[in-house]
C-alpha positions in Angstrom: -114.1 127.4 9.9 -114.9 130.9 11.3 -117.0 133.7 10.1 -117.7 137.1 11.5 -121.2 138.6 11.5 -121.1 142.4 11.3 -123.9 144.7 12.4 -123.2 146.7 9.2 -121.3 145.3 6.2 -121.0 148.7 4.6 -117.7 150.4 4.8 -115.9 147.2 5.9 -112.5 148.5 4.8 -113.0 151.7 6.7 -113.9 149.7 9.8 -110.7 147.7 9.5 -108.7 150.9 9.2 -110.4 152.4 12.2 -109.8 149.3 14.3 -106.1 149.3 13.3 -105.8 152.9 14.3 -107.5 152.2 17.6 -105.3 149.3 18.4 -102.2 151.4 17.7 -103.6 154.1 20.0 -104.4 151.6 22.7 -100.8 150.2 22.5 -99.4 153.7 22.8 -101.6 154.6 25.8 -101.9 151.2 27.6 -101.2 152.8 30.9 -104.2 155.2 30.6 -107.4 153.8 32.2 -110.6 153.8 30.1 -112.8 156.9 30.4 -115.8 157.0 32.7 -118.1 156.6 29.8 -116.6 153.2 28.9 -117.9 151.8 32.2 -121.3 153.6 32.4 -122.4 154.1 28.9 -125.1 151.8 27.4 -124.0 148.5 26.1 -123.3 148.2 22.3 -125.2 144.9 22.2 -128.0 144.8 24.7 -129.3 141.3 24.3 -129.2 138.6 21.7 -131.9 135.9 21.2 -131.9 132.9 18.9 -135.2 132.1 17.1 -137.0 128.8 18.0 -135.8 127.1 14.8 -132.2 128.3 15.3 -132.2 130.0 11.9 -132.3 133.7 13.0 -130.9 136.0 15.6 -132.5 139.1 17.0 -130.3 141.6 18.8 -130.5 145.1 20.4 -128.0 147.4 18.8 -127.4 151.2 18.6 -129.2 152.8 15.6 -128.1 155.8 13.7 -130.6 157.8 15.7 -128.7 157.1 18.8 -131.5 154.9 20.1 -131.4 151.1 20.9 -133.1 149.3 18.0 -134.1 145.7 17.3 -132.4 144.0 14.4 -132.7 140.5 12.9 -130.2 138.5 10.8 -130.3 135.1 9.3 -127.6 132.8 10.7 -125.1 131.6 8.0 -126.3 134.2 5.4 -124.4 137.1 3.9 -127.5 139.3 4.0 -127.3 142.4 6.0 -129.2 142.6 9.3 -132.6 144.1 9.1 -133.7 146.7 11.6 -137.2 145.7 12.5 -138.0 148.1 15.3 -136.5 151.6 15.6 -137.7 155.0 16.7 -136.4 158.5 17.2 -138.3 158.8 20.5 -137.8 155.5 22.2 -135.5 152.6 22.8 -136.2 148.9 22.7 -136.1 147.7 26.3 -136.6 143.9 26.0 -137.8 141.4 23.5 -138.5 137.7 22.8 -139.2 135.5 19.8 -143.0 134.6 19.6 -142.2 132.2 16.8 -139.8 132.1 13.9 -141.7 134.8 12.1 -142.6 137.3 14.8 -141.1 139.1 17.8 -142.6 140.8 20.8 -140.9 143.7 22.5 -141.3 146.6 25.0 -139.9 150.1 24.8 -138.4 152.7 27.1 -136.8 156.2 26.8 -133.2 155.9 27.7 -132.5 159.6 27.1 -134.6 160.8 30.0 -134.2 160.3 33.7 -136.6 158.2 35.8 -136.0 154.5 35.3 -138.7 153.8 38.0 -141.3 155.9 36.2 -140.9 156.1 32.5 -141.7 153.1 30.3 -143.6 152.8 27.1 -147.1 151.6 27.4 -148.1 148.0 26.4 -146.5 145.4 24.3 -145.4 145.7 20.7 -144.8 143.0 18.0 -143.3 142.9 14.6 -142.4 140.4 11.9 -138.8 139.5 11.4 -138.7 141.4 8.1 -139.9 144.6 9.9 -143.5 144.4 8.5 -146.8 144.2 10.3 -145.8 146.2 13.4 -148.4 146.2 16.1 -149.1 147.6 19.5 -151.2 146.0 22.3 -152.6 149.5 23.2 -156.3 149.4 22.6 -156.4 145.6 22.9 -157.8 143.5 25.8 -154.7 144.4 27.9 -154.0 147.1 30.4 -151.2 149.7 30.1 -148.7 147.8 32.2 -148.9 144.3 30.7 -145.6 142.4 30.6 -144.5 139.0 29.2 -144.8 136.0 31.5 -144.0 133.1 29.2 -143.3 132.4 25.6 -145.0 129.4 24.0 -143.3 127.0 21.6 -146.4 125.8 19.7 -145.9 127.8 16.5 -148.8 130.1 17.3 -148.8 133.9 17.5 -149.7 133.7 21.2 -147.8 134.7 24.3 -148.7 134.7 28.0 -148.8 138.1 29.5 -149.5 139.5 33.0 -152.2 142.0 33.5 -152.4 143.7 36.9 -155.1 144.6 39.4 -154.4 147.5 41.6 -156.2 149.0 44.6 -157.6 152.5 44.6 -154.3 153.6 46.3 -152.2 152.1 43.5 -151.0 148.9 45.3 -150.8 145.6 43.5 -153.6 143.2 44.4 -153.0 140.4 41.9 -151.3 139.3 38.8 -153.7 138.0 36.1 -152.4 135.9 33.3 -153.8 136.2 29.8 -153.1 134.5 26.5 -152.5 137.2 23.9 -152.5 136.8 20.1 -149.9 139.5 19.2 -151.3 139.8 15.7 -154.9 140.6 16.6 -154.6 142.0 20.1 -157.2 139.5 21.4 -156.5 138.2 24.9 -158.3 135.7 27.0 -158.0 135.1 30.7 -156.1 132.1 32.0 -157.1 132.7 35.6 -159.6 129.7 35.7 -161.2 130.8 38.9 -157.9 131.3 40.7 -157.9 132.3 44.3 -157.6 136.0 45.2 -154.2 137.8 45.6 -152.4 135.5 43.1 -148.9 136.8 42.5 -146.8 134.0 41.0 -147.8 131.6 38.3 -146.3 128.4 36.8 -147.4 127.1 33.4 -147.0 123.8 31.6 -145.7 123.4 28.0 -149.1 124.0 26.6 -149.4 127.3 28.4 -151.9 126.0 30.9 -151.6 127.4 34.4 -150.8 124.6 36.9 -149.5 126.2 40.0 -149.8 129.6 41.7 -148.8 131.5 44.8 -151.0 133.9 46.7 -149.7 136.5 49.1 -151.8 138.2 51.8 -151.1 139.7 55.2 -147.7 138.1 55.5 -148.8 134.6 54.5 -148.2 132.8 51.2 -150.1 129.8 49.9 -149.3 127.5 47.0 -152.2 126.1 44.9 -152.3 123.3 42.3 -154.6 122.7 39.3 -154.6 119.3 37.7 -156.5 120.5 34.5 -159.9 121.4 35.7 -160.8 124.9 37.0 -160.5 123.7 40.5 -157.5 124.8 42.5 -156.4 123.0 45.7 -154.0 124.1 48.3 -150.7 122.3 48.6 -149.0 124.4 51.3 -149.5 127.5 53.4 -146.8 129.3 55.5 -145.5 132.7 56.5 -144.1 134.4 53.4 -140.6 134.9 55.0 -140.3 131.2 55.9 -141.8 129.3 53.0 -140.3 125.8 52.9 -140.5 125.6 49.2 -142.0 127.3 46.1 -143.2 126.1 42.7 -140.8 126.5 39.8 -141.8 124.5 36.7 -144.1 121.8 35.4 -143.0 119.4 32.6 -145.1 117.6 29.9 -145.9 114.7 32.3 -147.3 117.0 34.9 -144.3 116.7 37.2 -144.0 119.7 39.6 -140.5 121.0 40.2 -140.0 123.2 43.3 -137.2 125.2 44.9 -136.8 124.0 48.4 -134.4 124.2 51.4 -131.7 121.6 51.7 -130.0 120.2 54.8 -127.7 123.2 55.2 -130.5 125.7 54.6 -129.3 126.4 51.0 -131.7 126.1 48.1 -132.1 122.9 46.2 -134.2 121.8 43.2 -136.5 118.9 43.9 -139.6 117.1 42.6 -142.9 117.5 44.5 -145.5 114.7 44.5 -148.8 116.5 44.3 -150.7 113.3 45.1 -149.0 112.6 48.4 -148.1 116.2 49.1 -144.4 115.3 49.8 -141.1 116.4 48.5 -138.8 113.9 46.9 -136.1 113.2 49.6 -133.3 113.3 46.9 -132.9 116.7 45.4 -132.1 117.1 41.7 -129.6 119.9 42.4 -127.8 120.7 45.6 -124.9 123.1 46.0 -123.7 123.2 49.6 -122.8 126.7 51.0 -124.6 128.4 48.1 -128.2 128.9 47.0 -126.9 127.6 43.7 -129.9 126.6 41.6 -130.2 129.2 38.8 -132.6 127.7 36.3 -134.1 124.5 34.8 -133.5 124.1 31.0 -136.1 122.4 28.9 -135.9 121.0 25.3 -137.0 122.9 22.2 -140.7 122.2 22.8 -140.5 123.1 26.5 -141.6 119.6 27.5 -138.7 117.8 29.1 -135.9 119.0 31.4 -132.5 118.5 29.8 -130.2 120.4 32.2 -129.9 122.9 35.0 -127.9 126.1 35.5 -126.2 126.6 38.8 -124.2 129.4 40.4 -121.8 128.9 43.2 -118.9 131.4 42.9 -119.5 131.4 39.1 -122.2 130.1 36.9 -122.1 126.8 35.1 -124.5 124.2 33.7 -125.1 120.5 34.3 -126.6 118.7 31.3 -128.7 115.6 31.5 -128.7 115.2 27.7 -125.3 113.8 26.3 -125.5 115.8 23.1 -125.9 119.1 25.0 -123.1 118.2 27.3 -120.8 117.8 24.2 -121.9 121.1 22.8 -121.2 122.8 26.1 -117.7 121.2 26.1 -117.1 122.7 22.6 -117.9 126.1 23.8 -115.8 125.7 27.0 -112.8 124.6 24.9 -113.1 127.5 22.5 -113.5 130.0 25.3 -111.4 128.7 28.3 -111.5 130.2 31.8 -114.8 131.9 31.1 -118.4 131.4 31.8 -120.1 130.2 28.6 -123.8 130.4 28.7 -125.2 128.3 25.8 -128.7 128.3 24.4 -129.6 125.7 21.8 -132.3 126.0 19.2 -132.8 122.7 17.3 -129.0 122.2 17.5 -129.2 118.6 16.5 -131.4 119.0 13.4 -130.0 122.0 11.5 -130.3 124.7 14.1 -127.6 126.6 16.1 -126.2 127.3 19.5 -125.9 130.9 20.8 -123.0 131.5 23.3 -122.5 134.4 25.5 -118.9 134.1 26.9 -117.8 136.4 29.7 -115.5 136.6 32.7 -114.7 138.9 35.6 -112.5 141.0 33.3 -114.7 140.8 30.1 -118.2 142.1 29.8 -118.9 139.4 27.2 -118.9 138.4 23.6 -121.7 136.7 21.6 -121.0 133.9 19.2 -123.0 131.3 17.3 -122.0 127.7 16.5 -123.7 125.6 13.8 -123.2 121.9 14.5 -124.3 120.9 11.0 -121.3 122.8 9.4 -118.9 123.1 12.4 -118.9 126.9 11.8 -118.4 129.5 14.5 -119.7 133.1 13.9 -118.7 136.0 16.1 -121.6 138.4 16.7 -119.9 141.1 18.6 -118.7 142.4 22.0 -121.0 143.8 24.6 -118.7 146.7 25.4 -116.0 147.1 22.7 -114.5 150.1 24.6 -113.4 147.8 27.4 -110.1 146.0 27.0 -110.2 142.9 29.2 -106.4 142.9 29.8 -106.8 146.3 31.5 -109.4 145.0 33.9 -109.2 143.7 37.4 -109.6 140.2 38.7 -112.4 139.2 41.1 -112.0 136.5 43.7 -114.3 135.1 46.4 -112.8 134.5 49.9 -114.5 132.8 52.9 -113.6 134.4 56.3 -115.0 134.3 59.8 -116.9 137.2 61.3 -116.1 138.1 64.9 -118.9 135.8 66.2 -117.8 132.9 64.0 -120.3 133.3 61.2 -119.1 132.3 57.8 -118.6 135.5 55.8 -118.1 135.5 52.0 -116.1 138.4 50.8 -115.4 139.4 47.2 -112.2 141.2 46.4 -111.5 143.0 43.1 -107.8 143.6 42.6 -106.4 146.1 40.1 -104.2 144.7 37.4 -100.4 145.0 37.6 -97.9 144.5 40.4 -98.6 146.4 43.6 -95.9 148.7 44.9 -97.3 148.4 48.3 -100.6 148.3 50.1 -103.2 149.9 48.0 -106.1 152.3 49.0 -109.4 150.5 49.1 -113.1 151.1 48.7 -115.5 148.8 50.6 -118.5 148.6 48.4 -121.6 147.6 50.3 -124.5 146.1 48.2 -128.1 147.3 48.3 -131.1 145.3 49.1 -130.0 144.2 51.6 -131.8 140.9 51.0 -130.0 140.0 47.7 -126.8 138.4 46.7 -124.5 141.3 46.1 -121.8 140.1 43.8 -121.5 137.5 41.0 -118.4 136.4 39.1 -118.8 138.6 36.1 -117.7 142.0 34.9 -119.2 144.8 37.0 -119.0 148.4 36.0 -118.9 149.9 39.5 -116.1 147.7 40.9 -114.1 147.7 37.7 -114.2 151.4 37.4 -112.9 151.8 41.0 -110.2 149.2 40.4 -109.2 151.0 37.1 -108.4 154.0 39.3 -106.1 152.0 41.5 -108.4 151.0 44.4 -108.9 147.5 45.8 -112.6 146.9 46.0 -113.9 144.8 49.0 -117.5 143.6 48.7 -118.7 141.6 51.8 -121.8 139.4 51.6 -122.8 140.4 55.1 -125.4 138.6 57.1 -128.8 139.3 55.6 -127.5 138.7 52.1 -129.1 135.9 50.1 -127.3 133.4 48.0 -125.5 131.6 50.8 -128.3 129.8 52.6 -131.4 130.9 54.6 -129.5 130.8 57.9 -127.0 133.4 56.6 -129.9 135.6 55.4 -132.0 135.2 58.6 -128.9 136.1 60.7 -129.4 139.6 59.5 -133.0 139.9 60.7 -133.4 143.1 62.9 -129.6 143.8 62.6 -129.5 147.0 60.7 -126.7 149.1 62.0 -125.4 146.3 64.4 -124.0 142.9 63.4 -124.7 143.6 59.7 -122.5 146.6 60.1 -119.9 144.7 62.1 -119.6 142.2 59.2 -118.6 145.0 56.8 -115.9 146.2 59.3 -114.6 142.7 59.8 -114.2 142.3 56.0 -112.2 145.5 55.9 -110.0 144.5 58.8 -109.3 141.1 57.3 -108.2 142.7 54.0 -106.0 145.1 55.9 -104.4 142.2 57.9 -103.7 140.4 54.7 -101.5 143.4 53.7 -102.9 144.2 50.3 -105.0 147.1 51.6 -103.7 150.3 53.2 -105.7 150.4 56.5 -105.3 154.2 56.6 -106.8 154.8 53.1 -110.2 153.2 53.0 -113.5 154.7 51.9 -116.9 153.1 52.4 -119.5 153.4 49.6 -122.8 152.0 48.5 -126.4 152.6 47.2 -129.7 152.1 48.9 -129.1 149.8 51.9 -125.4 150.1 50.9 -125.8 153.9 51.3 -127.3 153.3 54.7 -124.4 151.1 55.7 -122.0 153.9 54.5 -123.7 156.4 56.8 -123.7 153.9 59.7 -120.2 152.8 59.0 -119.0 156.4 59.5 -121.0 156.4 62.8 -120.0 153.0 64.2 -116.4 152.9 63.0 -115.2 156.5 62.8 -111.5 155.5 62.8 -111.8 152.8 60.0 -112.9 155.0 57.1 -111.4 158.1 55.6 -114.5 159.1 53.6 -117.9 157.9 52.4 -120.0 157.8 49.2 -123.7 157.1 49.6 -126.3 157.3 46.9 -130.1 156.8 47.1 -129.3 156.0 50.7 -131.8 155.1 53.5 -131.0 157.7 56.2 -133.9 156.7 58.5 -135.3 153.1 58.5 -138.4 154.4 60.3 -139.4 156.2 57.1 -139.8 152.9 55.3 -142.8 152.2 57.5 -144.6 155.5 56.6 -147.2 155.3 53.9 -145.8 158.3 51.9 -147.7 159.1 48.7 -144.4 159.1 46.7 -143.2 155.8 48.1 -143.7 152.4 46.3 -143.3 150.5 49.5 -146.5 148.3 49.7 -148.6 148.0 52.8 -147.9 144.2 52.7 -144.2 144.9 53.1 -144.7 147.7 55.7 -147.1 145.7 57.9 -145.9 142.1 57.5 -142.3 141.9 56.1 -140.3 144.9 57.4 -141.2 144.4 61.1 -139.5 141.0 60.9 -136.7 142.1 58.6 -135.8 145.4 60.2 -137.8 145.7 63.4 -141.3 146.6 64.7 -141.8 150.4 64.5 -143.7 150.4 67.8 -142.1 147.6 69.9 -138.6 148.3 68.6 -138.9 152.1 68.5 -135.7 152.7 70.5 -133.7 150.2 68.5 -134.8 151.8 65.2 -133.9 155.2 66.6 -130.4 154.1 67.4 -130.2 152.6 63.9 -131.2 155.8 62.2 -128.2 157.8 60.8 -130.3 161.0 60.7 -130.5 160.8 64.5 -126.8 160.4 64.9 -125.5 162.8 62.2 -123.3 164.6 64.7 -121.2 161.4 64.9 -120.3 161.5 61.2 -116.9 163.2 61.1 -115.5 162.1 57.7 -116.1 163.8 54.3 -119.3 162.5 52.6 -120.6 162.5 49.1 -124.3 162.1 49.0 -126.5 161.7 45.9 -130.3 161.2 45.4 -132.9 161.0 42.6 -135.7 163.6 42.9 -138.3 161.0 41.8 -137.1 158.0 43.8 -140.1 155.9 44.8 -138.1 153.3 46.8 -136.0 155.7 48.9 -137.8 159.1 48.6 -135.8 162.3 48.5 -136.9 162.9 52.1 -134.1 160.6 53.2 -131.5 162.8 51.4 -132.9 166.1 52.5 -133.1 165.1 56.2 -129.6 163.6 56.4 -128.1 166.7 54.7 -129.9 169.0 57.0 -128.8 167.0 60.1 -125.2 166.9 58.9 -125.2 170.6 58.2 -126.6 171.3 61.6 -123.8 169.2 63.1 -121.2 171.2 61.2 -120.2 168.6 58.6 -121.8 169.8 55.4 -121.7 166.9 52.8 -121.2 167.2 49.1 -124.8 166.8 47.9 -126.3 166.3 44.5 -129.9 165.6 43.4 -130.5 164.3 39.9 -133.8 165.7 38.6 -136.3 163.1 37.5 -134.1 160.1 38.4 -135.5 157.2 40.5 -133.7 154.6 42.5 -130.4 154.8 40.6 -129.2 156.7 37.5 -131.0 155.8 34.3 -129.6 158.5 32.1 -126.1 158.0 30.8 -125.1 161.6 31.4 -126.1 161.3 35.0 -124.1 158.0 35.5 -121.0 159.6 33.9 -121.5 162.8 36.0 -121.9 160.9 39.3 -118.9 158.6 38.8 -116.7 161.5 37.7 -117.6 163.2 41.0 -116.8 159.9 42.8 -113.4 159.7 41.1 -112.5 163.3 42.2 -113.8 162.8 45.7 -111.8 159.6 46.2 -108.6 161.1 44.8 -109.0 164.1 47.2 -109.6 162.0 50.3 -107.6 158.8 49.8 -104.4 160.0 48.0 
């Protein structure tokens, strides 16, 4: 038996008529790609969370004010959803259930630029009926407190992070506090912790059991058995930590994320008494850093499964009942990733399912085992028709020096009449995994306009083992750049990409790679699109007042990752696009945020001036107030509209 849960039950017949009309229009204009706003507007359903008992759902939805609001609905009831948090001046940014009666949430203003800078102060809470709204402002917390952990003990308490900053504004330590969201009273959980604590691990009772300190390029793991005494378990350079604490169960067992035999991450148990790792990992995913999360039972006491991600995400359940419920979801939504969250599923509760694929941004549903009833909550992006979207596939190729090189390819739908034009989209970071098997607005938008999208996981990327990541150390502009070119040439050799119509694009480090790609491989690319791009790696080492780069990173991480600014001065000069702007001969579209704290606007102004002096004036735009990326919908739509026109001009 199926039911459909609607965000608004009023005007149901009008909604049916509207849907019918839209389906008719869609059938008549199936060849027309979706508008830019369909890819880059805010999601219709931001997040959905199921309450601890499994009786209620909370979800972020658009309000009549145009803001994102927080609503609550009772599962299995015909009652309308209740909007419990809404404002004409702010949007709900994130939220969690404190218990079955109360939620905690944070706010942000989605209608102004400046994602890096503009957030609402403090933490807010409200009852599920919309009453007793409260703010943590004026409580025992600082302005920037954020949630660290929810407790499943029925109390009104949550664990939050308070921060200690230096006089220059740099983070010194993260200080956990237990906050009663109804009274605003908070008490410290630091228990005499060592200085410079950054990462914390708590047990089911909310007691801190492990922490990680970071200072001068060295990280240290400490353990606490229950007293206020912390003892050191391991100390190592931050960039080569052999393992890190992840979770503690009710029995006091410490779970850690460590390195396996092939340098990929594994989940393992750590014996704090002997100081040794269990030789047999719980989770191992060769060729991938696949561990993605440990799942505990309803009381957060015992591990019942793990989430892993290789090419796509999946779950492995230790509990037979959960395995059966996952199988039900997978059977109902085949050929998709089905992330399931159970809340007392076996005793009257429910299972929340987010089902998504490479072509579908996702749909939320609820299953009630006690009745066998499925309820559809809604689609994340109703304006996106999955049948019009592109497919995403992971390939493994060899770089020119034999390194294993993962390459993602997004292929436009429909038969190809020949080799298509392509965009090689270089991810930022660069020390992140760039692509996941899911719907991505950037790649899907480009594919909807007829371009094959090539996304290489060049050396330096994470997600494919430490060896792959470390192969990118001190390789900006050299072998990291070669990997991007090798991926493009492989795609061209395969015949589904027109080697004479390729544009390189990317943000942040990806923008840097775009600039260097034009320099290193002038005959490979017809054009380039770079936004919030690093134009001079040497600037990352400078303590600018408007940069958020910490002294810890500048002094102890970046010299290893990029190069020493003194010892490797010539290497870094050669790797600086601003020094080699005269070598950029192709058309370039550059965009920056005026308030970017990660890649300050200096990078944009300098590369523009250098290209202008070299006689190759780029198309250049600065979004006022924006940070490291476009937070405001109007700016996202404007930017990608410009990209569409730029590519059409230079690739067709």
